[in-house]
SESE-978641 format. One record per residue: x, y, z of N, C-alpha, C, O in turn; residue number from 0. Coordinates in Angstrom, 1 decimal. Example, Ala and Ser with C-alpha at 12.3 -4.5 7.8 and 13.67 -1.06 7.14 Angstrom:
2
+--------+--------+--------+--------+--------+--------+--------+--------+--------+--------+--------+--------+------+
|    nxx |    nyy |    nzz |   caxx |   cayy |   cazz |    cxx |    cyy |    czz |    oxx |    oyy |    ozz | resi |
+--------+--------+--------+--------+--------+--------+--------+--------+--------+--------+--------+--------+------+
|   13.2 |   -5.7 |    7.8 |   12.3 |   -4.5 |    7.8 |   13.2 |   -3.3 |    7.8 |   14.2 |   -3.3 |    8.5 |    0 |
|   12.8 |   -2.2 |    7.1 |   13.7 |   -1.1 |    7.1 |   12.9 |    0.0 |    7.9 |   13.4 |    1.1 |    8.0 |    1 |
+--------+--------+--------+--------+--------+--------+--------+--------+--------+--------+--------+--------+------+
END
This chain:
93
+--------+--------+--------+--------+--------+--------+--------+--------+--------+--------+--------+--------+------+
|    nxx |    nyy |    nzz |   caxx |   cayy |   cazz |    cxx |    cyy |    czz |    oxx |    oyy |    ozz | resi |
+--------+--------+--------+--------+--------+--------+--------+--------+--------+--------+--------+--------+------+
|  -91.2 |  -39.0 |  -81.1 |  -90.4 |  -37.9 |  -80.5 |  -91.1 |  -36.6 |  -80.7 |  -91.2 |  -36.3 |  -81.9 |    0 |
|  -91.6 |  -35.7 |  -79.8 |  -92.2 |  -34.7 |  -79.5 |  -91.4 |  -33.8 |  -80.0 |  -90.2 |  -33.8 |  -79.8 |    1 |
|  -92.1 |  -32.7 |  -80.8 |  -91.1 |  -31.5 |  -81.5 |  -91.6 |  -30.6 |  -80.5 |  -92.7 |  -30.7 |  -80.0 |    2 |
|  -90.5 |  -29.5 |  -80.1 |  -90.5 |  -28.6 |  -79.1 |  -91.2 |  -27.1 |  -80.2 |  -91.4 |  -26.6 |  -81.3 |    3 |
|  -91.4 |  -26.9 |  -78.8 |  -92.9 |  -25.4 |  -79.4 |  -91.6 |  -24.4 |  -79.8 |  -90.5 |  -24.3 |  -79.1 |    4 |
|  -91.9 |  -23.7 |  -80.9 |  -90.8 |  -22.6 |  -81.4 |  -91.0 |  -21.3 |  -80.2 |  -92.0 |  -21.0 |  -79.6 |    5 |
|  -89.9 |  -20.7 |  -80.0 |  -90.0 |  -19.7 |  -79.4 |  -90.0 |  -18.2 |  -80.1 |  -89.6 |  -18.1 |  -81.2 |    6 |
|  -90.4 |  -17.2 |  -79.4 |  -90.3 |  -15.9 |  -80.2 |  -89.2 |  -15.9 |  -81.0 |  -89.3 |  -15.7 |  -82.2 |    7 |
|  -87.7 |  -16.2 |  -80.3 |  -87.0 |  -15.9 |  -81.3 |  -86.9 |  -16.7 |  -82.2 |  -86.6 |  -15.9 |  -83.0 |    8 |
|  -87.1 |  -17.8 |  -82.7 |  -87.3 |  -18.9 |  -83.7 |  -88.2 |  -18.4 |  -84.2 |  -88.0 |  -18.5 |  -85.4 |    9 |
|  -89.0 |  -17.9 |  -84.1 |  -90.3 |  -17.7 |  -85.1 |  -89.8 |  -16.1 |  -85.4 |  -90.6 |  -15.9 |  -86.3 |   10 |
|  -89.2 |  -14.9 |  -85.2 |  -88.4 |  -14.2 |  -85.9 |  -87.0 |  -14.8 |  -87.0 |  -86.9 |  -14.5 |  -88.2 |   11 |
|  -86.4 |  -15.5 |  -86.4 |  -85.1 |  -15.5 |  -86.9 |  -85.4 |  -16.0 |  -88.5 |  -84.7 |  -15.7 |  -89.5 |   12 |
|  -87.1 |  -17.2 |  -88.3 |  -87.5 |  -18.1 |  -89.1 |  -87.7 |  -17.1 |  -90.2 |  -86.9 |  -17.0 |  -91.2 |   13 |
|  -88.6 |  -16.5 |  -90.1 |  -88.6 |  -14.9 |  -91.0 |  -87.8 |  -13.9 |  -91.8 |  -88.2 |  -12.9 |  -92.4 |   14 |
|  -86.4 |  -14.4 |  -91.6 |  -85.7 |  -13.6 |  -92.0 |  -84.8 |  -14.3 |  -93.2 |  -84.7 |  -15.5 |  -93.5 |   15 |
|  -84.1 |  -13.2 |  -93.9 |  -83.4 |  -13.9 |  -94.9 |  -81.9 |  -14.4 |  -94.2 |  -81.4 |  -14.0 |  -93.1 |   16 |
|  -81.4 |  -15.5 |  -95.1 |  -81.2 |  -16.4 |  -94.3 |  -79.6 |  -15.5 |  -93.8 |  -79.0 |  -16.1 |  -92.9 |   17 |
|  -78.9 |  -14.5 |  -94.2 |  -77.7 |  -14.0 |  -94.4 |  -78.3 |  -12.9 |  -92.7 |  -77.4 |  -13.0 |  -91.9 |   18 |
|  -79.1 |  -12.3 |  -92.4 |  -79.5 |  -11.8 |  -91.2 |  -80.1 |  -12.8 |  -90.2 |  -80.2 |  -12.5 |  -89.0 |   19 |
|  -80.6 |  -14.3 |  -90.7 |  -81.1 |  -14.7 |  -89.9 |  -79.0 |  -15.4 |  -88.9 |  -78.7 |  -15.3 |  -87.8 |   20 |
|  -78.5 |  -15.9 |  -89.9 |  -77.1 |  -16.1 |  -89.6 |  -76.4 |  -15.2 |  -88.5 |  -75.7 |  -15.7 |  -87.6 |   21 |
|  -76.7 |  -13.6 |  -88.6 |  -76.1 |  -13.0 |  -87.9 |  -76.7 |  -12.9 |  -86.5 |  -76.0 |  -12.5 |  -85.5 |   22 |
|  -77.9 |  -13.3 |  -86.6 |  -78.6 |  -12.5 |  -85.1 |  -78.6 |  -14.1 |  -84.7 |  -78.4 |  -14.4 |  -83.5 |   23 |
|  -78.6 |  -15.0 |  -85.5 |  -78.1 |  -16.6 |  -84.4 |  -77.1 |  -16.5 |  -83.5 |  -77.0 |  -17.0 |  -82.3 |   24 |
|  -76.1 |  -15.6 |  -84.5 |  -74.5 |  -15.5 |  -83.7 |  -74.6 |  -15.1 |  -82.9 |  -74.3 |  -15.9 |  -81.9 |   25 |
|  -75.2 |  -13.7 |  -82.4 |  -75.8 |  -13.3 |  -81.0 |  -76.0 |  -14.0 |  -80.4 |  -75.3 |  -14.4 |  -79.4 |   26 |
|  -77.4 |  -14.6 |  -81.0 |  -77.9 |  -15.6 |  -79.7 |  -76.8 |  -16.7 |  -79.3 |  -76.6 |  -17.1 |  -78.1 |   27 |
|  -76.4 |  -16.9 |  -79.8 |  -75.1 |  -18.4 |  -79.6 |  -74.1 |  -17.9 |  -78.2 |  -73.8 |  -18.4 |  -77.2 |   28 |
|  -73.7 |  -16.4 |  -78.9 |  -73.2 |  -15.6 |  -78.0 |  -73.3 |  -15.5 |  -76.0 |  -72.7 |  -15.8 |  -75.0 |   29 |
|  -74.9 |  -14.7 |  -76.5 |  -75.4 |  -14.8 |  -74.7 |  -75.6 |  -15.9 |  -74.6 |  -74.5 |  -16.2 |  -74.1 |   30 |
|  -76.0 |  -16.8 |  -74.8 |  -76.3 |  -18.2 |  -74.5 |  -75.1 |  -19.0 |  -73.7 |  -75.3 |  -19.6 |  -72.7 |   31 |
|  -73.6 |  -18.8 |  -74.4 |  -72.6 |  -18.9 |  -73.5 |  -72.2 |  -18.0 |  -72.8 |  -71.4 |  -18.3 |  -71.9 |   32 |
|  -72.4 |  -17.0 |  -72.9 |  -71.9 |  -15.8 |  -71.5 |  -72.9 |  -15.8 |  -70.9 |  -72.3 |  -16.1 |  -69.8 |   33 |
|  -74.3 |  -15.7 |  -70.6 |  -75.0 |  -15.6 |  -70.0 |  -76.1 |  -16.7 |  -69.4 |  -77.2 |  -16.4 |  -69.0 |   34 |
|  -75.5 |  -18.0 |  -69.3 |  -76.2 |  -19.0 |  -69.5 |  -77.9 |  -18.9 |  -68.7 |  -78.8 |  -19.7 |  -68.9 |   35 |
|  -77.9 |  -18.0 |  -67.8 |  -79.1 |  -17.4 |  -67.0 |  -80.0 |  -16.5 |  -67.8 |  -81.2 |  -16.4 |  -67.3 |   36 |
|  -79.9 |  -15.9 |  -68.7 |  -80.9 |  -15.4 |  -69.6 |  -81.8 |  -16.3 |  -70.3 |  -81.6 |  -17.5 |  -70.5 |   37 |
|  -82.9 |  -15.4 |  -70.7 |  -83.7 |  -16.4 |  -70.9 |  -84.7 |  -15.5 |  -72.1 |  -85.2 |  -14.4 |  -71.8 |   38 |
|  -84.9 |  -16.2 |  -73.3 |  -85.2 |  -15.6 |  -74.6 |  -86.7 |  -14.8 |  -74.3 |  -87.3 |  -15.3 |  -73.5 |   39 |
|  -87.1 |  -14.0 |  -74.8 |  -88.6 |  -13.4 |  -74.3 |  -88.6 |  -12.1 |  -75.4 |  -87.9 |  -11.6 |  -76.2 |   40 |
|  -89.5 |  -12.0 |  -75.2 |  -89.9 |  -10.5 |  -76.2 |  -90.1 |   -9.2 |  -75.5 |  -90.8 |   -9.2 |  -74.5 |   41 |
|  -89.7 |   -8.1 |  -75.9 |  -89.5 |   -6.8 |  -75.2 |  -90.2 |   -5.7 |  -76.3 |  -89.4 |   -5.7 |  -77.2 |   42 |
|  -91.0 |   -4.8 |  -76.5 |  -91.2 |   -3.7 |  -77.3 |  -91.5 |   -4.7 |  -78.3 |  -90.6 |   -4.6 |  -79.1 |   43 |
|  -92.4 |   -5.7 |  -78.7 |  -92.4 |   -6.3 |  -79.7 |  -91.5 |   -6.7 |  -80.5 |  -91.7 |   -6.6 |  -81.8 |   44 |
|  -90.4 |   -7.1 |  -80.1 |  -89.2 |   -7.6 |  -81.0 |  -88.7 |   -8.5 |  -79.5 |  -88.7 |   -8.3 |  -78.3 |   45 |
|  -88.2 |   -9.6 |  -80.5 |  -87.3 |  -10.8 |  -79.6 |  -86.0 |   -9.8 |  -78.6 |  -85.3 |   -8.8 |  -78.9 |   46 |
|  -86.0 |  -10.6 |  -77.4 |  -85.6 |   -9.7 |  -76.5 |  -84.7 |  -10.8 |  -75.7 |  -85.2 |  -11.9 |  -75.6 |   47 |
|  -83.2 |  -10.5 |  -75.1 |  -82.8 |  -11.6 |  -74.4 |  -82.7 |  -11.0 |  -72.9 |  -82.1 |  -10.0 |  -72.6 |   48 |
|  -83.8 |  -12.0 |  -71.6 |  -84.2 |  -11.3 |  -70.5 |  -83.7 |  -12.3 |  -69.4 |  -83.9 |  -13.5 |  -69.2 |   49 |
|  -82.7 |  -10.9 |  -68.9 |  -81.5 |  -11.7 |  -67.6 |  -82.3 |  -11.5 |  -66.0 |  -82.7 |  -10.3 |  -66.2 |   50 |
|  -82.7 |  -11.7 |  -65.0 |  -82.7 |  -11.3 |  -64.0 |  -84.1 |  -10.5 |  -63.9 |  -84.4 |   -9.8 |  -63.0 |   51 |
|  -85.1 |  -10.7 |  -65.4 |  -86.1 |  -10.2 |  -65.4 |  -86.3 |   -8.5 |  -65.4 |  -87.4 |   -8.0 |  -65.5 |   52 |
|  -85.2 |   -7.7 |  -65.4 |  -85.3 |   -6.3 |  -65.5 |  -85.1 |   -5.6 |  -66.7 |  -84.2 |   -4.7 |  -66.8 |   53 |
|  -85.9 |   -6.0 |  -67.5 |  -85.8 |   -4.9 |  -68.4 |  -87.2 |   -4.3 |  -68.5 |  -87.5 |   -3.9 |  -69.6 |   54 |
|  -88.2 |   -4.2 |  -67.3 |  -89.7 |   -3.1 |  -67.3 |  -88.9 |   -2.3 |  -66.8 |  -88.1 |   -2.7 |  -66.0 |   55 |
|  -89.1 |   -0.8 |  -67.0 |  -88.6 |    0.4 |  -67.0 |  -87.4 |    0.7 |  -67.2 |  -86.9 |    1.4 |  -66.3 |   56 |
|  -86.7 |    0.3 |  -68.0 |  -85.8 |    0.7 |  -68.9 |  -86.1 |    1.0 |  -70.4 |  -86.8 |    0.4 |  -71.3 |   57 |
|  -85.3 |    2.2 |  -70.5 |  -85.4 |    2.4 |  -72.0 |  -84.3 |    1.5 |  -73.0 |  -83.1 |    1.5 |  -72.7 |   58 |
|  -84.9 |    1.0 |  -73.8 |  -84.2 |   -0.1 |  -74.3 |  -83.5 |    0.7 |  -76.0 |  -82.7 |    0.2 |  -76.8 |   59 |
|  -84.1 |    1.7 |  -75.9 |  -83.3 |    2.2 |  -77.5 |  -82.1 |    3.0 |  -77.2 |  -81.4 |    3.4 |  -78.1 |   60 |
|  -81.7 |    3.2 |  -75.9 |  -80.5 |    3.4 |  -75.5 |  -79.3 |    2.2 |  -75.7 |  -78.2 |    2.2 |  -76.3 |   61 |
|  -80.0 |    1.5 |  -75.2 |  -79.5 |   -0.1 |  -75.4 |  -79.0 |   -0.9 |  -76.9 |  -78.4 |   -2.0 |  -77.0 |   62 |
|  -79.7 |    0.1 |  -77.9 |  -79.9 |   -0.7 |  -78.9 |  -78.5 |   -0.6 |  -79.9 |  -78.0 |    0.5 |  -80.2 |   63 |
|  -78.1 |   -2.1 |  -80.5 |  -76.9 |   -1.6 |  -81.3 |  -77.9 |   -2.4 |  -82.6 |  -78.7 |   -3.3 |  -82.5 |   64 |
|  -77.4 |   -1.6 |  -83.9 |  -78.2 |   -1.8 |  -85.1 |  -76.9 |   -2.7 |  -85.9 |  -75.7 |   -2.4 |  -85.6 |   65 |
|  -77.3 |   -3.7 |  -86.8 |  -76.2 |   -4.5 |  -87.2 |  -76.6 |   -5.0 |  -88.4 |  -77.8 |   -5.0 |  -88.5 |   66 |
|  -75.6 |   -5.5 |  -89.9 |  -76.2 |   -5.3 |  -90.9 |  -75.6 |   -7.1 |  -91.1 |  -74.8 |   -7.6 |  -90.3 |   67 |
|  -75.9 |   -7.6 |  -91.7 |  -74.8 |   -9.0 |  -92.0 |  -73.6 |   -9.3 |  -92.8 |  -72.8 |  -10.2 |  -92.9 |   68 |
|  -73.7 |   -7.8 |  -93.2 |  -72.4 |   -7.7 |  -93.9 |  -71.2 |   -6.6 |  -93.1 |  -70.1 |   -6.2 |  -93.5 |   69 |
|  -71.7 |   -6.4 |  -92.2 |  -71.1 |   -5.5 |  -91.0 |  -71.6 |   -5.6 |  -89.3 |  -72.2 |   -4.9 |  -88.5 |   70 |
|  -70.8 |   -7.0 |  -89.4 |  -71.2 |   -7.7 |  -87.9 |  -70.6 |   -6.4 |  -86.7 |  -69.9 |   -5.4 |  -86.9 |   71 |
|  -71.1 |   -6.9 |  -85.5 |  -70.4 |   -6.6 |  -84.1 |  -69.3 |   -7.8 |  -84.0 |  -69.5 |   -9.0 |  -84.0 |   72 |
|  -67.9 |   -6.8 |  -84.0 |  -67.0 |   -8.0 |  -83.4 |  -67.7 |   -8.8 |  -82.0 |  -68.4 |   -8.4 |  -81.1 |   73 |
|  -67.1 |  -10.3 |  -82.3 |  -67.6 |  -11.2 |  -81.5 |  -66.9 |  -10.3 |  -79.6 |  -67.5 |  -10.3 |  -78.5 |   74 |
|  -65.7 |   -9.8 |  -79.9 |  -65.0 |   -9.4 |  -78.8 |  -65.8 |   -8.1 |  -78.0 |  -65.6 |   -7.8 |  -76.8 |   75 |
|  -66.7 |   -7.4 |  -78.8 |  -67.4 |   -6.2 |  -78.6 |  -68.5 |   -6.9 |  -77.9 |  -68.9 |   -6.6 |  -76.7 |   76 |
|  -69.1 |   -7.9 |  -78.6 |  -70.3 |   -8.3 |  -78.1 |  -70.4 |   -8.8 |  -76.6 |  -71.2 |   -8.5 |  -75.7 |   77 |
|  -68.8 |   -9.8 |  -76.8 |  -68.5 |  -10.6 |  -75.7 |  -68.8 |   -9.5 |  -74.5 |  -69.6 |   -9.7 |  -73.6 |   78 |
|  -67.6 |   -7.9 |  -74.5 |  -68.1 |   -7.2 |  -73.4 |  -69.0 |   -6.1 |  -72.8 |  -69.1 |   -5.6 |  -71.6 |   79 |
|  -69.8 |   -6.0 |  -74.1 |  -71.2 |   -5.3 |  -73.8 |  -72.1 |   -6.5 |  -73.0 |  -72.9 |   -6.1 |  -72.2 |   80 |
|  -71.9 |   -7.7 |  -73.3 |  -73.2 |   -8.8 |  -72.3 |  -72.3 |   -8.9 |  -71.7 |  -71.7 |   -8.6 |  -72.7 |   81 |
|  -70.8 |   -9.0 |  -70.4 |  -70.4 |   -9.1 |  -69.6 |  -70.8 |   -7.8 |  -68.5 |  -71.3 |   -7.9 |  -67.4 |   82 |
|  -70.4 |   -6.5 |  -69.5 |  -70.9 |   -5.4 |  -68.4 |  -72.6 |   -5.2 |  -68.2 |  -73.0 |   -4.5 |  -67.3 |   83 |
|  -73.3 |   -5.7 |  -68.9 |  -74.5 |   -6.0 |  -68.4 |  -75.1 |   -6.6 |  -67.8 |  -76.1 |   -6.2 |  -67.3 |   84 |
|  -74.6 |   -8.0 |  -67.6 |  -74.2 |   -8.9 |  -66.5 |  -74.1 |   -8.6 |  -65.2 |  -74.7 |   -8.9 |  -64.2 |   85 |
|  -73.0 |   -7.6 |  -65.6 |  -72.4 |   -6.7 |  -64.3 |  -73.2 |   -6.1 |  -63.4 |  -73.1 |   -6.0 |  -62.2 |   86 |
|  -73.9 |   -5.6 |  -64.1 |  -75.1 |   -4.1 |  -64.3 |  -76.0 |   -4.4 |  -63.6 |  -76.4 |   -3.7 |  -62.6 |   87 |
|  -76.8 |   -5.9 |  -63.9 |  -77.6 |   -5.9 |  -63.3 |  -77.4 |   -6.9 |  -61.9 |  -78.1 |   -6.7 |  -60.9 |   88 |
|  -76.6 |   -7.8 |  -62.0 |  -76.0 |   -8.5 |  -60.6 |  -75.3 |   -7.1 |  -59.5 |  -75.7 |   -7.3 |  -58.4 |   89 |
|  -74.6 |   -6.2 |  -59.6 |  -74.3 |   -5.3 |  -59.0 |  -75.0 |   -5.3 |  -57.7 |  -76.2 |   -5.1 |  -57.9 |   90 |
|  -74.9 |   -5.4 |  -56.5 |  -75.7 |   -4.8 |  -55.4 |  -76.1 |   -3.2 |  -55.6 |  -75.5 |   -2.4 |  -56.3 |   91 |
|  -76.9 |   -3.0 |  -55.0 |  -78.0 |   -1.6 |  -55.2 |  -77.2 |   -0.4 |  -54.1 |  -77.6 |    0.7 |  -54.0 |   92 |
+--------+--------+--------+--------+--------+--------+--------+--------+--------+--------+--------+--------+------+
END
């Protein structure tokens, strides 16, 4: 059986404390469920989800959500943010 190569996201999660890994893995699962075409990549040196290749030219600091394992972003809020961003990206110009 061939081993699958680790992604940037896997490498990042692997270096975290277990509770941080679990918190970020949760976000990863929600993104994968809601936006199946999102790809895992890297932006500004950090793991990122790339949808429709449109991260270049955006100030991603304004879209940052900081959270801790003890104070997670509620799943309903994450779902709303992800859906909203998907609509922004796919809306006709």
